[in-house]
C-alpha positions as CSV (number, residue, x, y, z in Angstrom):
1,X,126.1,-77.2,118.4
2,X,123.1,-78.5,120.2
3,X,120.3,-75.8,121.4
4,X,120.2,-74.6,124.9
5,X,117.1,-76.3,126.7
6,X,114.9,-73.8,128.6
7,X,112.3,-76.2,131.1
8,X,109.7,-74.3,132.8
9,X,105.7,-73.6,132.9
10,X,104.2,-71.3,129.9
11,X,102.2,-69.1,132.3
12,X,105.1,-68.3,134.4
13,X,106.6,-64.7,134.7
14,X,110.2,-65.8,135.0
15,X,109.9,-68.2,132.0
16,X,108.5,-65.6,129.9
17,X,111.0,-63.1,130.4
18,X,113.7,-65.8,129.8
19,X,112.3,-66.5,126.9
20,X,111.7,-62.9,125.6
21,X,115.6,-62.6,126.8
22,X,116.4,-65.3,124.2
23,X,114.3,-64.1,121.5
24,X,115.8,-60.4,121.7
25,X,119.2,-61.7,121.7
26,X,118.6,-64.2,119.0
27,X,119.5,-67.0,121.3
28,X,118.4,-70.8,119.8
29,X,116.8,-72.8,122.5
30,X,114.2,-75.4,122.9
31,X,111.3,-74.7,125.6
32,X,110.2,-77.7,127.7
33,X,106.8,-77.6,129.5
34,X,107.4,-80.0,132.5
35,X,104.0,-80.1,133.2
36,X,103.3,-82.0,129.7
37,X,106.6,-83.3,129.5
38,X,107.7,-84.5,133.0
39,X,111.3,-84.4,133.7
40,X,113.0,-87.8,134.2
41,X,113.8,-88.7,137.8
42,X,117.4,-89.5,136.5
43,X,117.8,-86.0,135.0
44,X,115.9,-84.4,138.2
45,X,118.7,-85.8,140.3
46,X,121.8,-84.7,138.3
47,X,120.3,-80.9,138.3
48,X,119.8,-81.1,141.9
49,X,123.6,-82.4,141.9
50,X,124.8,-79.9,139.8
51,X,123.0,-77.1,141.4
52,X,124.5,-78.4,144.8
53,X,121.2,-79.9,146.4
54,X,117.7,-80.4,146.1
55,X,117.1,-77.2,148.2
56,X,118.6,-74.9,145.4
57,X,116.1,-76.5,143.1
58,X,112.9,-76.0,145.2
59,X,111.0,-73.0,145.1
60,X,109.8,-72.3,148.4
61,X,108.3,-69.1,148.1
62,X,105.2,-70.2,146.1
63,X,101.7,-71.3,147.1
64,X,102.5,-74.9,146.2
65,X,105.0,-75.2,148.7
66,X,103.2,-73.4,151.6
67,X,100.2,-75.5,150.6
68,X,102.4,-78.8,151.3
69,X,101.7,-80.8,154.8
70,X,104.7,-80.2,157.1
71,X,105.9,-83.6,157.0
72,X,106.0,-83.4,153.0
73,X,108.6,-80.4,153.5
74,X,111.4,-82.4,155.0
75,X,112.4,-85.4,152.2
76,X,115.1,-87.3,153.7
77,X,116.3,-89.2,150.5
78,X,116.7,-88.8,146.6
79,X,113.7,-90.9,146.2
80,X,111.4,-88.8,148.4
81,X,112.6,-85.6,146.6
82,X,111.8,-87.0,143.5
83,X,108.3,-88.3,144.3
84,X,107.7,-84.6,145.6
85,X,108.6,-83.1,142.5
86,X,106.8,-85.4,140.4
87,X,103.8,-84.7,142.0
88,X,104.1,-81.1,142.4
89,X,106.2,-79.7,139.3
90,X,105.8,-75.9,140.3
91,X,108.0,-76.9,143.1
92,X,110.9,-76.6,140.8
93,X,112.3,-73.0,140.6
94,X,112.1,-71.9,137.2
95,X,113.6,-71.5,134.7
96,X,116.1,-74.2,134.7
97,X,118.4,-73.7,131.9
98,X,120.3,-76.6,130.4
99,X,123.5,-75.4,128.4
100,X,124.9,-77.9,125.6
101,X,127.8,-78.6,127.8
102,X,125.3,-80.2,130.1
103,X,125.7,-77.3,132.5
104,X,122.5,-76.2,134.5
105,X,121.3,-73.0,135.6
106,X,118.3,-72.1,137.7
107,X,116.2,-68.7,137.7
108,X,116.3,-65.5,135.6
109,X,117.9,-62.5,135.8
110,X,119.0,-60.2,133.2
111,X,122.7,-60.1,134.5
112,X,122.8,-63.6,135.2
113,X,121.8,-64.5,131.9
114,X,124.3,-62.3,130.2
115,X,126.9,-64.4,132.3
116,X,125.4,-67.7,131.4
117,X,125.1,-67.1,127.4
118,X,127.9,-64.9,127.4
119,X,126.0,-61.8,125.7
């Protein structure tokens, strides 16, 4: 069985919580820093489709979003969203969890992870 993949940023508090949760419950996983290892455009598009759209993938409460020019906050197409997330990876909600079957989840809560992982 392939391990769970956790995408995020090393200094992100939610990513740290998720990694600690995995360690506490002894869940095998791989961590991918998506600044150091950018996520391919096709993968971003797949995530957005699975999560219910680009809006579900974007963290609009962070400073990166608030500092964007107003015209950048309304991408009208997949290529525009992909370019925005490539330029500003911190806009991707964290962490992104990809299960061995390809299912995608975003964000961290203790109960959410218990349901997701089955612990």
